N, C-alpha and C positions, 0 to 999 in steps of 0.2 A: 398459644399462637405460634405460628412458624416463624423462624428467624433466619431462613435461608437467604433472603435478600441482603441481610446485614453482613453476612460473612465476607462479601466483596469489599467491605469498608474497613477491614482490619488494617492496623498500622503497626509498624515496628515488630516487637516480639510476638504480637498476636498473629501477624501474617506468617511468621515462622511456625507457630503452633498449627496454623491452618494447613501449611504445606506438609508438616509431619503427619497430621491426621489423614491427609490424602493417601499416604503410603499404606496405612493399615486401618481400614474402616471397620467399625463395629457399632452396634446400637449404643453401647455404653459410652464410647468415645464421641459419638454423635451428640449424645445428651450433654456431655461436658462442653463440647464445642458450641452447641446452641446456647447453653446457659452463659458461657463466657462472652459470646457475641451479644446476647441480650443485655447483659450487665454493662458491657462496654458501650453499646448503642445508647442505653439509658443515660449513662454518665456523659456521653458526648452531647446528647440533646440538652441535658441540664446545663452543661458548660456553655453551649451556644446561647441559650436563654439568658444565662448570667452575664455573658459578654455583651449581649445586646442591651441588657439593663445597665451595665457599667458604661457602655458607650453613650446611652441616652443621658445618664447622670452626668457624665463628663461633658457632653454637649451643653446641658443646662448650666453647669458650672462655668463653662467657657463663655456662654452667652451672658451670664450674670457679671463675669469678670470684664467682658467687653463693654457692657452697659456702664459698669462702675468706672472703667477707664475713660469712656466718653464723658461721663458726668464730671470726673476730675479734670479732664482737659477743658471742658466748658467753664468749670469753676476757676481754673487757672487763668483762662482768657478774661473772665469777668474781673478777677482780682487785679490782673495787669491793667485792664482798662480803668478800673476804679482808682488804682494807684496813680495812673497818668492823669486822670481827671482831678484827683486831689492836688497833685503837684501843679496842674494848670490853674486851678482855683486859687491856690496859694500865690502863684506868680501874679495872677490878676489882682489879688488883694494887695500884694506888695506894690504892684505898679500903681494901683489906685491910691495907696497911701502916699507914694512918692509924688503923684500928681496933685493930691490935696495939699501936701507940704509946699509944693511949688506955687500953687495958686494963692495960698494964704501968706506965703513968704515966711521967712525966718528972721529972728532978730539979728542974727549974724549972717550976712550974705556970704554964701560959699562961692568959691571960684569954680570955673568949669572943670578944672583938674580935680578938685576935691569932690565935686558931684560925680564925675566919672568914676573916681576911685570908690566912692560909696556904693554906686550902682554895681560896680564890678564885684565888690566884696559881698553885696547882697545876693547877686547872681551866683557867685561861687558857693556861698552858704546854702542857698536853695538847691544847687546842683549836688552838693555834698550830701544833704539830707535825702534827696531823691535817690542818689547812688546807694546810700545805706539801706533805704527801703528796698531797692532793687536787689541788692545782695542778699538781704534777709528773705525776700520773696523767692529768689532762685535757690537759696539754701533749703527753704521749706518745700519747694517743689521737688528738689532732689531727694529729700527725705521721704516724701510721699511716694515717689517713683520706686525707691529702693524697697519701701514697705510693700508696695503693690507687687514688685518682682518676687520678694520673699513669699508673699501669699500665693502667687501663681506656682512657684516651685513646690511649695508645701502641698498644694492641691494635686499637682502631678505626682509627687512622691507617694501621697496617700492612695491615689488611684493605682499606681504600679504595685504598691504593697498589698492592696486589697485584691488585685488580680492574682498576684503570686499566692496569697493566702488561700483564696478560693480554689485555685488550681491544685495546690498541694493537698488541701483538705479533700477534694474530690478524688484524687489519686489514692490517698491513704484509705479512704472508705472503700474504694473499688478493690484495692489490694487486700484489705481485711476480709471482704466478702469472698474474694477469690480464694484466700487461704482457708477460710472456714469451709468452703465447698470442697476444696481438695482434701482437707483433713477428714471431712465426712465420707468422701468417696474412699479414702484409704481404709477407714474403719470398716466400711461396708465390704470392701474387697477382702480385708483380713477375716471378717466373720464368714464370708462366703467360702474363702479358702479353708478355714477351719471346719466349716460344715462339710465340705467335700472330703476333707481328710478323715473326719470322724465316720462318714459314710463308708469310705474306703476301708478303714480299719474294721468296721462292723462286717463288711462284706468279706474281708480276708479272714476274720475270726469265724464267720459262719462257714466259709469254704473249708477252713482248717478242721472245724468240728465235723463237717460232713465227711471229710477225708478220713478222720479218725474212726467215725462210725462205720464207714465202708471197710476200712482195714480190719476192724473187729469182726464185722460180718463175714468178710472173706476168710479170716483166720478160723472162725467157728465153722464155716462151710467146709474148709479143707480138713479140719479135725473130724467133722461128722463123716465126711467121705472116707477118711482113713479108717475110722472105727467100723464103718459099714463093710469095707474091704476085709478087715480082720475077722468080722463076724461071718462073712461069707466063706472065707477060708476055713474057719473053725467048723462051720456047718458041713462043709465039703469033706472034711477029715472025719468027723464024728457022726455024721449022718443024722438020724433022728434021736440021738441021745438028748437027755434032758439038758437044757442050757444051764450054765453055771448060775448060782443064785445072785451073783454080783454082776452088775453091768456098769461099765464106765460111763460117766456122765457125758 
């Protein structure tokens, strides 16, 4: 499949590589460029899908956290109302007891000052207990809020760490594939260069042998022509005399 639309989406160092390839185009470089663009586009699409999945998961976790927070706040309100109702019932019970004592009367009649003092002490004791419960309630509420905050921060840190891990893993895989492809192309170039070198050596060797054969042929030709000239001169001098029994090769 063609990857030409992808080349416009290069980023960073890939854009630099694309500009360099524009200076010197060749089928081999086009293949490298197309493969690099296809690998990068594939990684980019996977990264987008993963980020969408992480965002969806983060949204779900945030929704769960929000629901838990609302439930905790509702529980806090219910606990506060229950604490107030308990204090109110206790005050009503104490007031009822005081009313019954007043109706039945006591063996020793108390003066108004003593009665007021007793009421004041009872009210102070009840307020002290309510205050202790309130402090305990606020302390527990603060502990739960801190625990919820720690949980929220932990979720955020886990999401950030997961995003970083996925991004680094994807880049490492892409770099590994890129390095493997580059090494493969280097080996192919070396073998092709070695093949051309061997062909050139064979061609030069063949040419050298042909030259040697030609030189031997030329030397033999010159020798034959020289012998023929000598024979002609000899025949011109001696006429039809018998030729010598020996003839040079």
